[in-house]
NUMISE-794759 format. One record per residue (C-alpha): residue number from 1; residue in three letters; x, y, z. Coordinates in pm, 1 decimal, always signed. Example, Ala and Ser with C-alpha at 12.3 -4.5 7.8 and 13.67 -1.06 7.14 Angstrom:
! NUMISE-794759
site pos: 1; code: ALA; u: +1230.0; v: -450.0; w: +780.0
site pos: 2; code: SER; u: +1367.0; v: -106.0; w: +714.0
***
This chain:
! NUMISE-794759
site pos: 1; code: MET; u: +1842.3; v: -823.4; w: -204.8
site pos: 2; code: GLU; u: +1575.4; v: -555.2; w: -164.4
site pos: 3; code: ARG; u: +1492.0; v: -577.7; w: -535.6
site pos: 4; code: GLN; u: +1444.0; v: -954.4; w: -503.6
site pos: 5; code: LEU; u: +1216.2; v: -908.0; w: -205.0
site pos: 6; code: THR; u: +1016.2; v: -642.2; w: -387.2
site pos: 7; code: GLU; u: +975.7; v: -871.3; w: -688.6
site pos: 8; code: ARG; u: +880.0; v: -1162.2; w: -463.8
site pos: 9; code: LEU; u: +613.7; v: -951.6; w: -291.2
site pos: 10; code: ARG; u: +482.4; v: -836.9; w: -629.4
site pos: 11; code: VAL; u: +441.8; v: -1198.3; w: -741.0
site pos: 12; code: VAL; u: +260.1; v: -1280.6; w: -416.5
site pos: 13; code: ARG; u: +20.9; v: -988.1; w: -476.1
site pos: 14; code: LEU; u: -30.1; v: -1096.8; w: -837.6
site pos: 15; code: VAL; u: -114.8; v: -1448.0; w: -715.8
site pos: 16; code: GLU; u: -367.9; v: -1300.4; w: -472.1
site pos: 17; code: VAL; u: -535.5; v: -1107.7; w: -755.2
site pos: 18; code: TYR; u: -508.6; v: -1348.8; w: -1049.0
site pos: 19; code: GLY; u: -432.4; v: -1686.1; w: -889.8
site pos: 20; code: ARG; u: -776.9; v: -1826.8; w: -963.8
site pos: 21; code: LEU; u: -707.8; v: -1785.4; w: -1335.3
site pos: 22; code: LEU; u: -412.8; v: -2025.6; w: -1322.0
site pos: 23; code: THR; u: -422.3; v: -2403.5; w: -1322.9
site pos: 24; code: SER; u: -420.1; v: -2580.3; w: -987.3
site pos: 25; code: ARG; u: -68.6; v: -2707.0; w: -1062.3
site pos: 26; code: GLN; u: +61.0; v: -2357.4; w: -1143.0
site pos: 27; code: LEU; u: -101.3; v: -2219.0; w: -829.8
site pos: 28; code: ARG; u: +35.9; v: -2500.1; w: -613.9
site pos: 29; code: LEU; u: +393.1; v: -2445.9; w: -734.8
site pos: 30; code: LEU; u: +366.6; v: -2068.1; w: -696.4
site pos: 31; code: ARG; u: +240.5; v: -2110.0; w: -340.8
site pos: 32; code: MET; u: +513.1; v: -2357.2; w: -251.5
site pos: 33; code: TYR; u: +789.7; v: -2138.5; w: -388.2
site pos: 34; code: TYR; u: +667.7; v: -1786.1; w: -309.7
site pos: 35; code: LEU; u: +445.2; v: -1832.1; w: -5.6
site pos: 36; code: ASP; u: +586.2; v: -2140.6; w: +166.6
site pos: 37; code: ASP; u: +942.0; v: -2037.9; w: +72.1
site pos: 38; code: LEU; u: +1038.9; v: -2384.1; w: -52.5
site pos: 39; code: SER; u: +1344.6; v: -2412.3; w: -274.3
site pos: 40; code: LEU; u: +1312.3; v: -2535.7; w: -631.6
site pos: 41; code: GLY; u: +1443.9; v: -2872.9; w: -518.1
site pos: 42; code: GLU; u: +1201.9; v: -2899.7; w: -226.4
site pos: 43; code: ALA; u: +906.9; v: -2809.6; w: -448.5
site pos: 44; code: ALA; u: +1027.3; v: -3057.5; w: -712.7
site pos: 45; code: ASP; u: +1043.6; v: -3335.6; w: -452.7
site pos: 46; code: GLN; u: +688.3; v: -3264.1; w: -338.8
site pos: 47; code: VAL; u: +538.9; v: -3284.1; w: -688.6
site pos: 48; code: ASP; u: +782.9; v: -3550.2; w: -812.5
site pos: 49; code: VAL; u: +934.3; v: -3353.0; w: -1101.8
site pos: 50; code: THR; u: +1275.2; v: -3204.1; w: -1173.9
site pos: 51; code: ARG; u: +1397.8; v: -2870.9; w: -1043.8
site pos: 52; code: GLN; u: +1407.0; v: -2753.0; w: -1405.7
site pos: 53; code: ALA; u: +1038.0; v: -2842.4; w: -1447.5
site pos: 54; code: VAL; u: +951.2; v: -2637.6; w: -1138.4
site pos: 55; code: PHE; u: +1164.0; v: -2347.4; w: -1261.1
site pos: 56; code: ASP; u: +999.8; v: -2356.6; w: -1605.9
site pos: 57; code: SER; u: +652.1; v: -2375.4; w: -1458.1
site pos: 58; code: LEU; u: +720.2; v: -2084.2; w: -1221.6
site pos: 59; code: LYS; u: +860.7; v: -1874.3; w: -1504.6
site pos: 60; code: CYS; u: +559.3; v: -1943.0; w: -1727.5
site pos: 61; code: SER; u: +319.7; v: -1876.2; w: -1439.6
site pos: 62; code: VAL; u: +485.2; v: -1545.8; w: -1345.0
site pos: 63; code: ASP; u: +490.8; v: -1445.2; w: -1712.3
site pos: 64; code: GLU; u: +118.3; v: -1519.5; w: -1730.9
site pos: 65; code: LEU; u: +49.4; v: -1319.4; w: -1413.6
site pos: 66; code: ASN; u: +243.6; v: -1024.3; w: -1556.2
site pos: 67; code: ARG; u: +57.2; v: -1055.2; w: -1886.7
site pos: 68; code: LEU; u: -276.3; v: -1049.7; w: -1703.3
site pos: 69; code: GLU; u: -173.3; v: -744.9; w: -1502.1
site pos: 70; code: GLY; u: -48.5; v: -573.0; w: -1816.7
site pos: 71; code: THR; u: -389.7; v: -622.4; w: -1973.9
site pos: 72; code: LEU; u: -628.8; v: -582.4; w: -1680.0
site pos: 73; code: HIS; u: -433.8; v: -357.5; w: -1437.1
site pos: 74; code: LEU; u: -628.2; v: -490.7; w: -1137.4
site pos: 75; code: LEU; u: -329.1; v: -491.5; w: -902.9
site pos: 76; code: ALA; u: -245.8; v: -133.2; w: -1000.6
site pos: 77; code: MET; u: -605.0; v: -28.8; w: -929.6
site pos: 78; code: ILE; u: -604.5; v: -208.1; w: -593.2
site pos: 79; code: GLU; u: -275.5; v: -44.4; w: -493.9
site pos: 80; code: ASP; u: -400.0; v: +297.6; w: -606.5
site pos: 81; code: ASP; u: -720.3; v: +246.5; w: -407.5
site pos: 82; code: SER; u: -514.1; v: +157.1; w: -99.4
site pos: 83; code: ARG; u: -299.7; v: +468.9; w: -140.5
site pos: 84; code: GLN; u: -612.7; v: +684.0; w: -174.3
site pos: 85; code: LYS; u: -758.0; v: +529.9; w: +143.1
site pos: 86; code: GLU; u: -433.9; v: +596.9; w: +330.6
site pos: 87; code: LEU; u: -435.3; v: +960.4; w: +218.2
site pos: 88; code: LEU; u: -798.7; v: +997.2; w: +319.8
site pos: 89; code: ALA; u: -725.4; v: +843.8; w: +661.5
site pos: 90; code: GLU; u: -438.1; v: +1090.0; w: +710.3
site pos: 91; code: SER; u: -665.5; v: +1378.8; w: +614.9
site pos: 92; code: LEU; u: -932.5; v: +1258.7; w: +857.0
site pos: 93; code: ASP; u: -669.1; v: +1230.7; w: +1132.9
site pos: 94; code: ALA; u: -563.1; v: +1590.4; w: +1069.7
site pos: 95; code: LEU; u: -926.7; v: +1703.0; w: +1066.5
site pos: 96; code: GLU; u: -988.1; v: +1528.1; w: +1400.6
site pos: 97; code: GLN; u: -688.9; v: +1707.1; w: +1551.2
site pos: 98; code: THR; u: -816.3; v: +2040.0; w: +1423.2
site pos: 99; code: ILE; u: -1161.6; v: +1969.7; w: +1565.0
site pos: 100; code: ALA; u: -1011.6; v: +1868.8; w: +1900.2
site pos: 101; code: GLY; u: -842.2; v: +2209.2; w: +1908.5
site pos: 102; code: LEU; u: -1182.3; v: +2377.2; w: +1880.3
site pos: 103; code: ASP; u: -1296.7; v: +2244.1; w: +2216.6
site pos: 104; code: GLY; u: -1433.2; v: +2534.6; w: +2414.5
site pos: 105; code: GLN; u: -1471.6; v: +2752.9; w: +2102.7
site pos: 106; code: VAL; u: -1758.8; v: +2555.1; w: +1949.2
site pos: 107; code: ASP; u: -2057.3; v: +2407.6; w: +2130.3
site pos: 108; code: GLN; u: -2025.3; v: +2043.1; w: +2234.4
site pos: 109; code: ASN; u: -2315.6; v: +1918.4; w: +2017.4
site pos: 110; code: THR; u: -2147.6; v: +2051.1; w: +1702.8
site pos: 111; code: LEU; u: -1820.2; v: +1881.5; w: +1797.1
site pos: 112; code: ILE; u: -2003.0; v: +1552.8; w: +1857.9
site pos: 113; code: LYS; u: -2178.2; v: +1577.6; w: +1519.9
site pos: 114; code: MET; u: -1846.3; v: +1646.8; w: +1347.3
site pos: 115; code: ALA; u: -1682.5; v: +1349.5; w: +1520.0
site pos: 116; code: ASP; u: -1976.0; v: +1127.2; w: +1416.7
site pos: 117; code: GLU; u: -1942.5; v: +1238.4; w: +1053.9
site pos: 118; code: ILE; u: -1570.4; v: +1164.0; w: +1054.9
site pos: 119; code: ALA; u: -1639.4; v: +819.1; w: +1201.1
site pos: 120; code: ALA; u: -1895.7; v: +755.6; w: +927.4
site pos: 121; code: LEU; u: -1640.5; v: +855.3; w: +661.9
site pos: 122; code: ARG; u: -1385.8; v: +616.8; w: +812.2
site pos: 123; code: ARG; u: -1637.0; v: +329.3; w: +802.9
site pos: 124; code: ALA; u: -1728.2; v: +407.8; w: +441.0
site pos: 125; code: CYS; u: -1361.2; v: +396.1; w: +338.9
site pos: 126; code: ARG; u: -1287.3; v: +50.2; w: +471.7
***
């Protein structure tokens, strides 16, 4: 079950990154099945085709998304960038805690400047 959910979320992320490179029909079926959580039969009824046609289209579309990712690696870069931002945010949190512990040991203006610099780093990383 968890593996299916992980694969489903991966397809959703691939659609977010590469969806504009697909045909409108491919994108529509992917959205119905993966985002709107329609069954193959429900999607087939909406576009007036067979369940097998929906299944085949979804398989081809997912294969194409995987091929694009295998060539361009955009999703991998986006995920890596997100991980790096999370690590930086954690480091900035730890730095803020350390600075808060310096209260009374360092003059207030220096603490304010340090807090301002950390805030600027957080804004730059968004």
